[in-house]
C-alpha positions, -999 to +999 in steps of 0.1 A: -904+586+016-888+562-009-899+585-038-884+615-020-851+596-016-850+587-053-858+623-062-828+635-040-805+610-058-816+623-092-811+659-082-777+652-067-765+633-098-776+662-120-760+689-098-728+671-088-708+678-120-716+715-116-707+717-080-677+693-081-664+694-117-638+668-127-602+680-129-596+693-165-570+673-183-542+690-202-555+700-236-539+680-265-525+699-294-520+679-326-491+693-347-486+673-379-498+641-362-476+646-331-500+648-301-486+673-276-501+671-241-480+699-225-448+719-229-426+731-201-399+757-209-378+745-180-381+717-154-362+711-122-336+683-122-340+652-100-314+641-075-300+606-073-322+595-044-354+606-061-343+591-094-334+557-077-368+556-059-387+563-092-364+549-118-387+521-129-419+541-130-401+569-149-389+543-175-352+550-168-324+525-170-299+547-152-295+574-126-266+598-123-241+589-095-244+624-081-256+659-087-285+671-108-302+649-134-321+669-159-332+640-180-347+623-149-364+656-142-379+656-177-391+621-174-407+630-140-424+660-156-440+639-184-449+609-163-421+587-178-393+588-204-416+572-229-438+604-229-409+625-242-408+629-280-389+603-299-362+614-323-386+607-352-414+628-336-390+657-329-378+656-365-414+656-377-419+689-358-387+703-372-398+695-408-429+715-402-410+743-384-384+748-411-401+735-443-372+713-450-380+677-458-348+664-474-346+634-451-315+645-432-312+649-394-300+685-398-327+707-412-322+743-422-344+773-431-361+802-413-381+789-383-419+793-383-422+811-350-460+812-353-460+774-354-434+773-326-458+793-304-487+768-313-464+740-301-460+759-268-424+771-270-415+808-269-404+823-302-383+850-284-353+828-281-327+822-308-320+786-296-343+762-278-333+726-268-358+698-261-351+665-245-357+633-265-369+599-251-334+583-251-307+576-226-271+569-236-257+534-228-233+548-202-261+565-183-244+599-183-262+615-212-292+617-234-303+633-266-319+666-275-330+684-306-322+721-311-348+744-326-327+775-336-339+804-356-321+791-387-321+754-383-326+722-362-303+694-354-301+666-328-273+666-302-258+645-274-262+662-241-249+654-206-277+648-181-261+670-154-263+702-175-226+705-181-208+707-214-211+728-246-247+719-255-260+712-220-249+745-207-270+761-235-303+743-226-332+766-227-315+797-242-286+809-262-285+844-276-261+854-304-237+883-297-221+900-327-186+901-313-185+870-290-202+844-312-227+832-285-232+832-248-255+815-225-280+836-206-291+826-171-311+817-152-326+795-179-293+785-195-290+751-178-327+742-178-339+719-206-372+725-223-396+695-223-424+685-246-448+659-232-464+636-258-499+622-254-496+584-257-532+576-249-539+565-285-508+544-289 
């Protein structure tokens, strides 16, 4: 009987992974040393109550006094503000995307859309904006980096999705007569790159 019980344990251990496989982790893509865990074209904003409940675990110092908080939504999606790309990491991606390594914040050149797709962002948009892992001291804004078809530059952006840059989060399409216009429903939704920090 004892031998039979041991045999059952052995069979169960061998079959258990096949019957109940562990949940697959997000695959990590290494782009120029920047380890990307997942990319979300758009995330939902967090409201103040949710932000206040989770501020510490999300690594935030501030929550907006009211309305939608897109930076908090980005922090939530990546498991904390620290898992968004730093300004340095976003610039490293931009150097690879535009082939411009002159050491300046603003980088120019034709965008490598094949590499953009490898990162996980759609190449069909003229302008893409990605949150960075920084809050402003007043708690009302954060920073993003734009990945446009002809260049990349960091910006200040309001956390509530208002303003010149914030209203263009996710998508801006050029129009020959009107300069630019935002296109909805993605116009106010920031894109998010989640960085793998497991080796930090």
